[in-house]
mmCIF file as gemmi writes it, N, C-alpha and C atoms, coordinates in Angstrom:
data_model
loop_
_atom_site.group_PDB
_atom_site.id
_atom_site.type_symbol
_atom_site.label_atom_id
_atom_site.label_alt_id
_atom_site.label_comp_id
_atom_site.label_asym_id
_atom_site.label_entity_id
_atom_site.label_seq_id
_atom_site.pdbx_PDB_ins_code
_atom_site.Cartn_x
_atom_site.Cartn_y
_atom_site.Cartn_z
_atom_site.occupancy
_atom_site.B_iso_or_equiv
_atom_site.pdbx_formal_charge
_atom_site.auth_seq_id
_atom_site.auth_asym_id
_atom_site.pdbx_PDB_model_num
ATOM 1 N N . MET Axp A 1 ? -116.443 113.204 62.363 1 0 ? 1 A 1
ATOM 2 C CA . MET Axp A 1 ? -115.316 112.488 62.916 1 0 ? 1 A 1
ATOM 3 C C . MET Axp A 1 ? -115.788 111.658 64.112 1 0 ? 1 A 1
ATOM 4 N N . VAL Axp A 2 ? -115.266 110.463 64.223 1 0 ? 2 A 1
ATOM 5 C CA . VAL Axp A 2 ? -115.597 109.569 65.316 1 0 ? 2 A 1
ATOM 6 C C . VAL Axp A 2 ? -114.842 110.016 66.571 1 0 ? 2 A 1
ATOM 7 N N . THR Axp A 3 ? -115.538 110.038 67.688 1 0 ? 3 A 1
ATOM 8 C CA . THR Axp A 3 ? -114.928 110.433 68.955 1 0 ? 3 A 1
ATOM 9 C C . THR Axp A 3 ? -114.752 109.204 69.849 1 0 ? 3 A 1
ATOM 10 N N . PRO Axp A 4 ? -113.896 109.31 70.855 1 0 ? 4 A 1
ATOM 11 C CA . PRO Axp A 4 ? -113.777 108.203 71.806 1 0 ? 4 A 1
ATOM 12 C C . PRO Axp A 4 ? -115.112 107.846 72.459 1 0 ? 4 A 1
ATOM 13 N N . GLU Axp A 5 ? -115.935 108.846 72.746 1 0 ? 5 A 1
ATOM 14 C CA . GLU Axp A 5 ? -117.245 108.579 73.35 1 0 ? 5 A 1
ATOM 15 C C . GLU Axp A 5 ? -118.141 107.779 72.412 1 0 ? 5 A 1
ATOM 16 N N . MET Axp A 6 ? -118.043 108.044 71.118 1 0 ? 6 A 1
ATOM 17 C CA . MET Axp A 6 ? -118.828 107.283 70.148 1 0 ? 6 A 1
ATOM 18 C C . MET Axp A 6 ? -118.381 105.822 70.123 1 0 ? 6 A 1
ATOM 19 N N . VAL Axp A 7 ? -117.071 105.599 70.109 1 0 ? 7 A 1
ATOM 20 C CA . VAL Axp A 7 ? -116.546 104.228 70.107 1 0 ? 7 A 1
ATOM 21 C C . VAL Axp A 7 ? -116.993 103.509 71.375 1 0 ? 7 A 1
ATOM 22 N N . LYS Axp A 8 ? -116.905 104.193 72.497 1 0 ? 8 A 1
ATOM 23 C CA . LYS Axp A 8 ? -117.366 103.624 73.768 1 0 ? 8 A 1
ATOM 24 C C . LYS Axp A 8 ? -118.84 103.233 73.666 1 0 ? 8 A 1
ATOM 25 N N . GLY Axp A 9 ? -119.649 104.114 73.113 1 0 ? 9 A 1
ATOM 26 C CA . GLY Axp A 9 ? -121.077 103.833 72.952 1 0 ? 9 A 1
ATOM 27 C C . GLY Axp A 9 ? -121.336 102.64 72.065 1 0 ? 9 A 1
ATOM 28 N N . TYR Axp A 10 ? -120.59 102.522 70.973 1 0 ? 10 A 1
ATOM 29 C CA . TYR Axp A 10 ? -120.751 101.379 70.077 1 0 ? 10 A 1
ATOM 30 C C . TYR Axp A 10 ? -120.472 100.073 70.824 1 0 ? 10 A 1
ATOM 31 N N . ILE Axp A 11 ? -119.411 100.073 71.624 1 0 ? 11 A 1
ATOM 32 C CA . ILE Axp A 11 ? -119.019 98.849 72.327 1 0 ? 11 A 1
ATOM 33 C C . ILE Axp A 11 ? -120.05 98.484 73.397 1 0 ? 11 A 1
ATOM 34 N N . VAL Axp A 12 ? -120.432 99.45 74.231 1 0 ? 12 A 1
ATOM 35 C CA . VAL Axp A 12 ? -121.362 99.126 75.319 1 0 ? 12 A 1
ATOM 36 C C . VAL Axp A 12 ? -122.759 98.779 74.797 1 0 ? 12 A 1
ATOM 37 N N . ALA Axp A 13 ? -123.094 99.203 73.595 1 0 ? 13 A 1
ATOM 38 C CA . ALA Axp A 13 ? -124.39 98.84 73.016 1 0 ? 13 A 1
ATOM 39 C C . ALA Axp A 13 ? -124.466 97.346 72.708 1 0 ? 13 A 1
ATOM 40 N N . GLY Axp A 14 ? -123.314 96.714 72.487 1 0 ? 14 A 1
ATOM 41 C CA . GLY Axp A 14 ? -123.325 95.3 72.122 1 0 ? 14 A 1
ATOM 42 C C . GLY Axp A 14 ? -122.618 94.377 73.091 1 0 ? 14 A 1
ATOM 43 N N . LEU Axp A 15 ? -122.015 94.959 74.136 1 0 ? 15 A 1
ATOM 44 C CA . LEU Axp A 15 ? -121.237 94.151 75.069 1 0 ? 15 A 1
ATOM 45 C C . LEU Axp A 15 ? -121.373 94.736 76.465 1 0 ? 15 A 1
ATOM 46 N N . PRO Axp A 16 ? -121.933 93.974 77.406 1 0 ? 16 A 1
ATOM 47 C CA . PRO Axp A 16 ? -122.033 94.501 78.765 1 0 ? 16 A 1
ATOM 48 C C . PRO Axp A 16 ? -120.632 94.67 79.359 1 0 ? 16 A 1
ATOM 49 N N . CYS Axp A 17 ? -120.329 95.874 79.797 1 0 ? 17 A 1
ATOM 50 C CA . CYS Axp A 17 ? -119.002 96.189 80.323 1 0 ? 17 A 1
ATOM 51 C C . CYS Axp A 17 ? -119.096 96.672 81.761 1 0 ? 17 A 1
ATOM 52 N N . GLU Axp A 18 ? -118.205 96.186 82.583 1 0 ? 18 A 1
ATOM 53 C CA . GLU Axp A 18 ? -118.123 96.673 83.951 1 0 ? 18 A 1
ATOM 54 C C . GLU Axp A 18 ? -117.284 97.941 84.009 1 0 ? 18 A 1
ATOM 55 N N . LEU Axp A 19 ? -116.369 98.065 83.059 1 0 ? 19 A 1
ATOM 56 C CA . LEU Axp A 19 ? -115.545 99.261 82.948 1 0 ? 19 A 1
ATOM 57 C C . LEU Axp A 19 ? -115.12 99.376 81.498 1 0 ? 19 A 1
ATOM 58 N N . ILE Axp A 20 ? -115.138 100.59 80.979 1 0 ? 20 A 1
ATOM 59 C CA . ILE Axp A 20 ? -114.617 100.824 79.64 1 0 ? 20 A 1
ATOM 60 C C . ILE Axp A 20 ? -114.066 102.235 79.576 1 0 ? 20 A 1
ATOM 61 N N . GLU Axp A 21 ? -112.856 102.331 79.084 1 0 ? 21 A 1
ATOM 62 C CA . GLU Axp A 21 ? -112.205 103.622 78.868 1 0 ? 21 A 1
ATOM 63 C C . GLU Axp A 21 ? -111.715 103.635 77.428 1 0 ? 21 A 1
ATOM 64 N N . VAL Axp A 22 ? -112.008 104.695 76.712 1 0 ? 22 A 1
ATOM 65 C CA . VAL Axp A 22 ? -111.575 104.808 75.322 1 0 ? 22 A 1
ATOM 66 C C . VAL Axp A 22 ? -110.924 106.173 75.134 1 0 ? 22 A 1
ATOM 67 N N . GLU Axp A 23 ? -109.764 106.172 74.516 1 0 ? 23 A 1
ATOM 68 C CA . GLU Axp A 23 ? -109.056 107.398 74.163 1 0 ? 23 A 1
ATOM 69 C C . GLU Axp A 23 ? -108.754 107.33 72.675 1 0 ? 23 A 1
ATOM 70 N N . GLY Axp A 24 ? -108.566 108.486 72.049 1 0 ? 24 A 1
ATOM 71 C CA . GLY Axp A 24 ? -108.208 108.47 70.639 1 0 ? 24 A 1
ATOM 72 C C . GLY Axp A 24 ? -108.256 109.83 70.003 1 0 ? 24 A 1
ATOM 73 N N . ASP Axp A 25 ? -107.821 109.865 68.752 1 0 ? 25 A 1
ATOM 74 C CA . ASP Axp A 25 ? -107.698 111.124 68.016 1 0 ? 25 A 1
ATOM 75 C C . ASP Axp A 25 ? -108.667 111.244 66.846 1 0 ? 25 A 1
ATOM 76 N N . GLY Axp A 26 ? -109.652 110.36 66.782 1 0 ? 26 A 1
ATOM 77 C CA . GLY Axp A 26 ? -110.608 110.405 65.685 1 0 ? 26 A 1
ATOM 78 C C . GLY Axp A 26 ? -110.384 109.322 64.653 1 0 ? 26 A 1
ATOM 79 N N . GLN Axp A 27 ? -109.187 108.771 64.602 1 0 ? 27 A 1
ATOM 80 C CA . GLN Axp A 27 ? -108.892 107.667 63.691 1 0 ? 27 A 1
ATOM 81 C C . GLN Axp A 27 ? -108.281 106.482 64.42 1 0 ? 27 A 1
ATOM 82 N N . HIS Axp A 28 ? -107.41 106.757 65.368 1 0 ? 28 A 1
ATOM 83 C CA . HIS Axp A 28 ? -106.731 105.721 66.128 1 0 ? 28 A 1
ATOM 84 C C . HIS Axp A 28 ? -107.214 105.772 67.569 1 0 ? 28 A 1
ATOM 85 N N . PHE Axp A 29 ? -107.633 104.609 68.074 1 0 ? 29 A 1
ATOM 86 C CA . PHE Axp A 29 ? -108.224 104.555 69.402 1 0 ? 29 A 1
ATOM 87 C C . PHE Axp A 29 ? -107.543 103.49 70.25 1 0 ? 29 A 1
ATOM 88 N N . TYR Axp A 30 ? -107.595 103.717 71.557 1 0 ? 30 A 1
ATOM 89 C CA . TYR Axp A 30 ? -107.081 102.766 72.532 1 0 ? 30 A 1
ATOM 90 C C . TYR Axp A 30 ? -108.167 102.549 73.581 1 0 ? 30 A 1
ATOM 91 N N . ALA Axp A 31 ? -108.467 101.293 73.882 1 0 ? 31 A 1
ATOM 92 C CA . ALA Axp A 31 ? -109.538 100.994 74.828 1 0 ? 31 A 1
ATOM 93 C C . ALA Axp A 31 ? -109.069 100 75.889 1 0 ? 31 A 1
ATOM 94 N N . THR Axp A 32 ? -109.575 100.201 77.089 1 0 ? 32 A 1
ATOM 95 C CA . THR Axp A 32 ? -109.464 99.231 78.174 1 0 ? 32 A 1
ATOM 96 C C . THR Axp A 32 ? -110.885 98.776 78.464 1 0 ? 32 A 1
ATOM 97 N N . ILE Axp A 33 ? -111.117 97.47 78.379 1 0 ? 33 A 1
ATOM 98 C CA . ILE Axp A 33 ? -112.474 96.94 78.491 1 0 ? 33 A 1
ATOM 99 C C . ILE Axp A 33 ? -112.492 95.803 79.503 1 0 ? 33 A 1
ATOM 100 N N . VAL Axp A 34 ? -113.393 95.914 80.481 1 0 ? 34 A 1
ATOM 101 C CA . VAL Axp A 34 ? -113.587 94.869 81.481 1 0 ? 34 A 1
ATOM 102 C C . VAL Axp A 34 ? -115.013 94.347 81.324 1 0 ? 34 A 1
ATOM 103 N N . SER Axp A 35 ? -115.132 93.045 81.07 1 0 ? 35 A 1
ATOM 104 C CA . SER Axp A 35 ? -116.46 92.466 80.858 1 0 ? 35 A 1
ATOM 105 C C . SER Axp A 35 ? -116.5 91.025 81.338 1 0 ? 35 A 1
ATOM 106 N N . GLY Axp A 36 ? -117.584 90.673 81.978 1 0 ? 36 A 1
ATOM 107 C CA . GLY Axp A 36 ? -117.817 89.283 82.364 1 0 ? 36 A 1
ATOM 108 C C . GLY Axp A 36 ? -117.974 88.373 81.162 1 0 ? 36 A 1
ATOM 109 N N . GLU Axp A 37 ? -118.299 88.955 80.008 1 0 ? 37 A 1
ATOM 110 C CA . GLU Axp A 37 ? -118.448 88.177 78.774 1 0 ? 37 A 1
ATOM 111 C C . GLU Axp A 37 ? -117.122 87.564 78.32 1 0 ? 37 A 1
ATOM 112 N N . PHE Axp A 38 ? -116.012 88.031 78.877 1 0 ? 38 A 1
ATOM 113 C CA . PHE Axp A 38 ? -114.699 87.527 78.488 1 0 ? 38 A 1
ATOM 114 C C . PHE Axp A 38 ? -114.286 86.276 79.262 1 0 ? 38 A 1
ATOM 115 N N . ARG Axp A 39 ? -115.062 85.901 80.256 1 0 ? 39 A 1
ATOM 116 C CA . ARG Axp A 39 ? -114.706 84.714 81.054 1 0 ? 39 A 1
ATOM 117 C C . ARG Axp A 39 ? -114.602 83.482 80.16 1 0 ? 39 A 1
ATOM 118 N N . GLY Axp A 40 ? -113.523 82.739 80.362 1 0 ? 40 A 1
ATOM 119 C CA . GLY Axp A 40 ? -113.319 81.504 79.62 1 0 ? 40 A 1
ATOM 120 C C . GLY Axp A 40 ? -112.754 81.696 78.219 1 0 ? 40 A 1
ATOM 121 N N . LEU Axp A 41 ? -112.512 82.939 77.823 1 0 ? 41 A 1
ATOM 122 C CA . LEU Axp A 41 ? -111.966 83.221 76.49 1 0 ? 41 A 1
ATOM 123 C C . LEU Axp A 41 ? -110.517 83.676 76.599 1 0 ? 41 A 1
ATOM 124 N N . ASN Axp A 42 ? -109.691 83.25 75.653 1 0 ? 42 A 1
ATOM 125 C CA . ASN Axp A 42 ? -108.33 83.774 75.639 1 0 ? 42 A 1
ATOM 126 C C . ASN Axp A 42 ? -108.348 85.204 75.093 1 0 ? 42 A 1
ATOM 127 N N . MET Axp A 43 ? -107.212 85.872 75.148 1 0 ? 43 A 1
ATOM 128 C CA . MET Axp A 43 ? -107.153 87.28 74.765 1 0 ? 43 A 1
ATOM 129 C C . MET Axp A 43 ? -107.594 87.506 73.315 1 0 ? 43 A 1
ATOM 130 N N . VAL Axp A 44 ? -107.197 86.628 72.419 1 0 ? 44 A 1
ATOM 131 C CA . VAL Axp A 44 ? -107.578 86.776 71.01 1 0 ? 44 A 1
ATOM 132 C C . VAL Axp A 44 ? -109.098 86.698 70.865 1 0 ? 44 A 1
ATOM 133 N N . LYS Axp A 45 ? -109.72 85.725 71.522 1 0 ? 45 A 1
ATOM 134 C CA . LYS Axp A 45 ? -111.181 85.569 71.447 1 0 ? 45 A 1
ATOM 135 C C . LYS Axp A 45 ? -111.894 86.762 72.084 1 0 ? 45 A 1
ATOM 136 N N . GLN Axp A 46 ? -111.322 87.298 73.164 1 0 ? 46 A 1
ATOM 137 C CA . GLN Axp A 46 ? -111.912 88.477 73.803 1 0 ? 46 A 1
ATOM 138 C C . GLN Axp A 46 ? -111.912 89.651 72.818 1 0 ? 46 A 1
ATOM 139 N N . GLN Axp A 47 ? -110.793 89.863 72.166 1 0 ? 47 A 1
ATOM 140 C CA . GLN Axp A 47 ? -110.692 90.977 71.225 1 0 ? 47 A 1
ATOM 141 C C . GLN Axp A 47 ? -111.563 90.747 69.996 1 0 ? 47 A 1
ATOM 142 N N . GLN Axp A 48 ? -111.663 89.51 69.556 1 0 ? 48 A 1
ATOM 143 C CA . GLN Axp A 48 ? -112.557 89.202 68.432 1 0 ? 48 A 1
ATOM 144 C C . GLN Axp A 48 ? -114.001 89.529 68.791 1 0 ? 48 A 1
ATOM 145 N N . LYS Axp A 49 ? -114.366 89.311 70.041 1 0 ? 49 A 1
ATOM 146 C CA . LYS Axp A 49 ? -115.717 89.618 70.504 1 0 ? 49 A 1
ATOM 147 C C . LYS Axp A 49 ? -115.977 91.124 70.381 1 0 ? 49 A 1
ATOM 148 N N . VAL Axp A 50 ? -114.996 91.937 70.753 1 0 ? 50 A 1
ATOM 149 C CA . VAL Axp A 50 ? -115.141 93.396 70.641 1 0 ? 50 A 1
ATOM 150 C C . VAL Axp A 50 ? -115.229 93.804 69.169 1 0 ? 50 A 1
ATOM 151 N N . PHE Axp A 51 ? -114.357 93.251 68.334 1 0 ? 51 A 1
ATOM 152 C CA . PHE Axp A 51 ? -114.39 93.59 66.909 1 0 ? 51 A 1
ATOM 153 C C . PHE Axp A 51 ? -115.718 93.175 66.277 1 0 ? 51 A 1
ATOM 154 N N . ALA Axp A 52 ? -116.285 92.055 66.718 1 0 ? 52 A 1
ATOM 155 C CA . ALA Axp A 52 ? -117.58 91.616 66.19 1 0 ? 52 A 1
ATOM 156 C C . ALA Axp A 52 ? -118.672 92.62 66.541 1 0 ? 52 A 1
ATOM 157 N N . VAL Axp A 53 ? -118.611 93.174 67.745 1 0 ? 53 A 1
ATOM 158 C CA . VAL Axp A 53 ? -119.592 94.182 68.162 1 0 ? 53 A 1
ATOM 159 C C . VAL Axp A 53 ? -119.466 95.428 67.28 1 0 ? 53 A 1
ATOM 160 N N . LEU Axp A 54 ? -118.241 95.796 66.948 1 0 ? 54 A 1
ATOM 161 C CA . LEU Axp A 54 ? -118.018 96.998 66.125 1 0 ? 54 A 1
ATOM 162 C C . LEU Axp A 54 ? -118.357 96.76 64.657 1 0 ? 54 A 1
ATOM 163 N N . GLY Axp A 55 ? -118.264 95.522 64.217 1 0 ? 55 A 1
ATOM 164 C CA . GLY Axp A 55 ? -118.659 95.158 62.854 1 0 ? 55 A 1
ATOM 165 C C . GLY Axp A 55 ? -118.037 96.015 61.772 1 0 ? 55 A 1
ATOM 166 N N . ASP Axp A 56 ? -118.872 96.489 60.86 1 0 ? 56 A 1
ATOM 167 C CA . ASP Axp A 56 ? -118.404 97.258 59.705 1 0 ? 56 A 1
ATOM 168 C C . ASP Axp A 56 ? -117.822 98.613 60.079 1 0 ? 56 A 1
ATOM 169 N N . ARG Axp A 57 ? -118.074 99.064 61.295 1 0 ? 57 A 1
ATOM 170 C CA . ARG Axp A 57 ? -117.476 100.343 61.721 1 0 ? 57 A 1
ATOM 171 C C . ARG Axp A 57 ? -115.949 100.265 61.687 1 0 ? 57 A 1
ATOM 172 N N . MET Axp A 58 ? -115.409 99.06 61.872 1 0 ? 58 A 1
ATOM 173 C CA . MET Axp A 58 ? -113.955 98.898 61.817 1 0 ? 58 A 1
ATOM 174 C C . MET Axp A 58 ? -113.429 99.116 60.401 1 0 ? 58 A 1
ATOM 175 N N . LYS Axp A 59 ? -114.257 98.936 59.422 1 0 ? 59 A 1
ATOM 176 C CA . LYS Axp A 59 ? -113.828 99.136 58.04 1 0 ? 59 A 1
ATOM 177 C C . LYS Axp A 59 ? -114.019 100.576 57.593 1 0 ? 59 A 1
ATOM 178 N N . ALA Axp A 60 ? -115.045 101.226 58.108 1 0 ? 60 A 1
ATOM 179 C CA . ALA Axp A 60 ? -115.408 102.536 57.593 1 0 ? 60 A 1
ATOM 180 C C . ALA Axp A 60 ? -115.049 103.691 58.533 1 0 ? 60 A 1
ATOM 181 N N . GLU Axp A 61 ? -115.418 103.591 59.8 1 0 ? 61 A 1
ATOM 182 C CA . GLU Axp A 61 ? -115.28 104.724 60.714 1 0 ? 61 A 1
ATOM 183 C C . GLU Axp A 61 ? -114.021 104.686 61.57 1 0 ? 61 A 1
ATOM 184 N N . ILE Axp A 62 ? -113.67 103.503 62.039 1 0 ? 62 A 1
ATOM 185 C CA . ILE Axp A 62 ? -112.558 103.365 62.975 1 0 ? 62 A 1
ATOM 186 C C . ILE Axp A 62 ? -111.384 102.743 62.235 1 0 ? 62 A 1
ATOM 187 N N . HIS Axp A 63 ? -110.315 103.486 62.122 1 0 ? 63 A 1
ATOM 188 C CA . HIS Axp A 63 ? -109.176 103.006 61.337 1 0 ? 63 A 1
ATOM 189 C C . HIS Axp A 63 ? -108.264 102.082 62.136 1 0 ? 63 A 1
ATOM 190 N N . ALA Axp A 64 ? -108.177 102.31 63.446 1 0 ? 64 A 1
ATOM 191 C CA . ALA Axp A 64 ? -107.327 101.457 64.278 1 0 ? 64 A 1
ATOM 192 C C . ALA Axp A 64 ? -107.853 101.459 65.701 1 0 ? 64 A 1
ATOM 193 N N . LEU Axp A 65 ? -107.868 100.281 66.299 1 0 ? 65 A 1
ATOM 194 C CA . LEU Axp A 65 ? -108.28 100.143 67.685 1 0 ? 65 A 1
ATOM 195 C C . LEU Axp A 65 ? -107.343 99.175 68.379 1 0 ? 65 A 1
ATOM 196 N N . SER Axp A 66 ? -106.604 99.686 69.343 1 0 ? 66 A 1
ATOM 197 C CA . SER Axp A 66 ? -105.782 98.847 70.209 1 0 ? 66 A 1
ATOM 198 C C . SER Axp A 66 ? -106.558 98.688 71.506 1 0 ? 66 A 1
ATOM 199 N N . MET Axp A 67 ? -106.49 97.525 72.089 1 0 ? 67 A 1
ATOM 200 C CA . MET Axp A 67 ? -107.263 97.344 73.32 1 0 ? 67 A 1
ATOM 201 C C . MET Axp A 67 ? -106.589 96.375 74.264 1 0 ? 67 A 1
ATOM 202 N N . LYS Axp A 68 ? -106.936 96.543 75.523 1 0 ? 68 A 1
ATOM 203 C CA . LYS Axp A 68 ? -106.607 95.585 76.57 1 0 ? 68 A 1
ATOM 204 C C . LYS Axp A 68 ? -107.948 95.127 77.114 1 0 ? 68 A 1
ATOM 205 N N . THR Axp A 69 ? -108.124 93.823 77.172 1 0 ? 69 A 1
ATOM 206 C CA . THR Axp A 69 ? -109.383 93.259 77.642 1 0 ? 69 A 1
ATOM 207 C C . THR Axp A 69 ? -109.125 92.449 78.902 1 0 ? 69 A 1
ATOM 208 N N . TYR Axp A 70 ? -110.083 92.509 79.819 1 0 ? 70 A 1
ATOM 209 C CA . TYR Axp A 70 ? -109.951 91.828 81.098 1 0 ? 70 A 1
ATOM 210 C C . TYR Axp A 70 ? -111.295 91.258 81.535 1 0 ? 70 A 1
ATOM 211 N N . THR Axp A 71 ? -111.252 90.128 82.227 1 0 ? 71 A 1
ATOM 212 C CA . THR Axp A 71 ? -112.415 89.697 82.982 1 0 ? 71 A 1
ATOM 213 C C . THR Axp A 71 ? -112.431 90.548 84.25 1 0 ? 71 A 1
ATOM 214 N N . PRO Axp A 72 ? -113.554 90.636 84.93 1 0 ? 72 A 1
ATOM 215 C CA . PRO Axp A 72 ? -113.571 91.403 86.182 1 0 ? 72 A 1
ATOM 216 C C . PRO Axp A 72 ? -112.557 90.876 87.205 1 0 ? 72 A 1
ATOM 217 N N . GLU Axp A 73 ? -112.385 89.567 87.25 1 0 ? 73 A 1
ATOM 218 C CA . GLU Axp A 73 ? -111.446 88.972 88.196 1 0 ? 73 A 1
ATOM 219 C C . GLU Axp A 73 ? -109.999 89.354 87.865 1 0 ? 73 A 1
ATOM 220 N N . ARG Axp A 74 ? -109.66 89.276 86.602 1 0 ? 74 A 1
ATOM 221 C CA . ARG Axp A 74 ? -108.289 89.62 86.174 1 0 ? 74 A 1
ATOM 222 C C . ARG Axp A 74 ? -108.037 91.112 86.398 1 0 ? 74 A 1
ATOM 223 N N . TRP Axp A 75 ? -109.051 91.943 86.136 1 0 ? 75 A 1
ATOM 224 C CA . TRP Axp A 75 ? -108.915 93.383 86.361 1 0 ? 75 A 1
ATOM 225 C C . TRP Axp A 75 ? -108.647 93.672 87.836 1 0 ? 75 A 1
ATOM 226 N N . ALA Axp A 76 ? -109.357 92.965 88.723 1 0 ? 76 A 1
ATOM 227 C CA . ALA Axp A 76 ? -109.17 93.15 90.162 1 0 ? 76 A 1
ATOM 228 C C . ALA Axp A 76 ? -107.768 92.744 90.577 1 0 ? 76 A 1
ATOM 229 N N . GLU Axp A 77 ? -107.257 91.646 90.021 1 0 ? 77 A 1
ATOM 230 C CA . GLU Axp A 77 ? -105.896 91.197 90.323 1 0 ? 77 A 1
ATOM 231 C C . GLU Axp A 77 ? -104.865 92.216 89.847 1 0 ? 77 A 1
ATOM 232 N N . THR Axp A 78 ? -105.068 92.742 88.663 1 0 ? 78 A 1
ATOM 233 C CA . THR Axp A 78 ? -104.136 93.682 88.047 1 0 ? 78 A 1
ATOM 234 C C . THR Axp A 78 ? -104.103 95.013 88.778 1 0 ? 78 A 1
ATOM 235 N N . ASN Axp A 79 ? -105.217 95.399 89.351 1 0 ? 79 A 1
ATOM 236 C CA . ASN Axp A 79 ? -105.324 96.731 89.958 1 0 ? 79 A 1
ATOM 237 C C . ASN Axp A 79 ? -105.43 96.694 91.486 1 0 ? 79 A 1
ATOM 238 N N . SER Axp A 80 ? -104.895 95.635 92.09 1 0 ? 80 A 1
ATOM 239 C CA . SER Axp A 80 ? -104.95 95.577 93.555 1 0 ? 80 A 1
ATOM 240 C C . SER Axp A 80 ? -103.608 95.879 94.17 1 0 ? 80 A 1
């Protein structure tokens, strides 16, 4: 069974993250991801970047992933 830590590892292996939190039950996961790689991208493009990193795992191992993505600047604004 896939764990939240495994999903986190998959993401950080392909995307430099300043912060990443992943929760889930083995099939459905929720992630908060902060990355400088998201600068200049709209939310859809940011999420597509994460899905690209996960690749075929989204078809086989991970059944659902909901996420909130932020640039470091937006994260700082949101959490100040």
